[in-house]
Every structure is written in structure tokens, then in C-alpha cells.
GUPA-166068 format. One line per field, with one value per residue (C-alpha): residue in three letters; chain; x, y, z. Coordinates in nm, 4 decimals. Layout:
<nodes>
aa: (ala  ...)
ch: (A  ...)
X: (X  ...)
Y: (Y  ...)
Z: (Z  ...)
</nodes>
This chain:
<nodes>
aa: (met  ser  tyr  ala  asp  asp  val  arg  glu  tyr  cys  lys  ala  asn  ile  glu  pro  phe  arg  arg  arg  gly  glu  lys  gln  ile  ala  ile  arg  ala  gly  asp  ile  arg  thr  ala  met  gly  tyr  lys  asn  arg  met  pro  leu  val  cys  ala  ala  pro  gly  ala  lys  lys  phe  glu  glu  phe  ala  gly  gly  glu  arg  val  ser  leu  thr  glu  pro  ser  asn  gly  ala  asn  ala  ile  phe  ser  phe  arg  leu  arg)
ch: (A  A  A  A  A  A  A  A  A  A  A  A  A  A  A  A  A  A  A  A  A  A  A  A  A  A  A  A  A  A  A  A  A  A  A  A  A  A  A  A  A  A  A  A  A  A  A  A  A  A  A  A  A  A  A  A  A  A  A  A  A  A  A  A  A  A  A  A  A  A  A  A  A  A  A  A  A  A  A  A  A  A)
X: (0.4505  0.6958  0.6434  0.6165  0.3422  0.1613  0.1787  0.0511  -0.2374  -0.3272  -0.3251  -0.5261  -0.7877  -0.8222  -0.8511  -1.1347  -1.4144  -1.3191  -1.3230  -1.6688  -1.7992  -1.6755  -1.3871  -1.1364  -0.8411  -0.7134  -0.4293  -0.2437  -0.0180  0.2786  0.2588  -0.1041  -0.0077  0.2739  0.0513  -0.2375  -0.0090  0.1786  0.5180  0.8123  1.1355  0.9926  0.9233  1.1489  0.9575  0.6201  0.7174  0.8696  0.5705  0.3070  0.5730  0.6679  0.5347  0.4402  0.1850  0.0249  -0.0319  -0.1434  -0.3916  -0.5174  -0.4124  -0.1627  0.0502  0.0012  0.2020  0.4199  0.4758  0.8121  0.9737  0.9310  1.0636  0.8977  0.5762  0.4297  0.4850  0.1500  0.0996  -0.1824  -0.3271  -0.5758  -0.7945  -0.8688)
Y: (-0.1974  -0.2552  -0.4684  -0.1463  -0.0234  -0.3549  -0.3144  0.0444  -0.0643  -0.3488  -0.1207  0.1506  -0.1007  -0.2276  0.1238  0.2306  0.0332  0.2029  0.5428  0.4760  0.3855  0.7184  0.5844  0.8528  0.6300  0.2880  0.0588  -0.1728  -0.4568  -0.5352  -0.9105  -0.9150  -0.7417  -0.9882  -1.2896  -1.1612  -1.0854  -1.4161  -1.2470  -1.4336  -1.2581  -0.9148  -0.7726  -0.4664  -0.3837  -0.4426  -0.2057  0.0568  0.0971  0.2097  0.3886  0.6256  0.9758  0.8641  0.6255  0.8992  1.1051  0.8031  0.6702  1.0033  0.9591  1.0878  0.8473  0.9212  0.6368  0.3338  0.0669  -0.0985  -0.2960  -0.0660  -0.3219  -0.6417  -0.8373  -0.6733  -0.3185  -0.1423  0.1686  0.3946  0.6492  0.9322  0.9264  1.2440)
Z: (-1.6425  -1.3570  -1.0461  -0.8442  -1.0779  -1.0293  -0.6511  -0.6713  -0.8967  -0.6611  -0.3565  -0.5276  -0.6428  -0.2858  -0.1432  -0.3720  -0.1951  0.1326  -0.0355  -0.1838  0.1627  0.2918  0.5002  0.5923  0.6787  0.5719  0.6779  0.4414  0.5644  0.3388  0.3974  0.2845  -0.0406  -0.1043  -0.0381  -0.2497  -0.5418  -0.5130  -0.4877  -0.3417  -0.2395  -0.3235  0.0222  -0.0260  -0.3447  -0.1797  0.1024  -0.1242  -0.3576  -0.1026  0.1000  -0.1811  -0.2338  -0.5861  -0.4363  -0.2279  -0.5421  -0.7466  -0.4899  -0.3588  -0.0001  0.2528  0.4574  0.8250  0.9761  0.9108  1.1728  1.2185  1.0754  0.7789  0.5326  0.6529  0.6207  0.9306  0.8058  0.8169  0.6065  0.7236  0.4830  0.5162  0.2072  0.0145)
</nodes>
């Protein structure tokens, strides 16, 4: 499993409780992912994984927005859950 796969798995696992509660939209901050996973010097990877179309299909959501900077700790990915 690649680092990107690990990030996708982590994000999906953290989205599921929101989905079960019936939430329709969720926001994920890249810096929070990096901190929780203990990654150092992997911010581009952390931003790329949830920002890819592959993640939308994997997690069952549709990205509706991305705040700038798109490749930094304060990047916030917002998804509409299906």
C-alpha cells in the first residue's frame, strides 16, 4: 500500500461517522491529516490524495471546494457525501 493509499484510507475512515449521522457535506483540513498520521515533509502527498478524482470515487463523495493554498497545511477540502 502506498502513502497516498494510506491517506485515502485515513480520510475515508474519518468521513464514515459523518455519513452515518446523515451529514451531507464535510470539510477536511490537510494539516489535520498530516498531524494525525504523523507525516513529516509529506504535505504535497497529503494534499494530492484527497484532491484526486480517485479519492472522490473511493470515498463516495464529490469535491465541491478547495481553499487556497491548495498545497499547504491550511488547504481545506469540502466534499458533498453521496
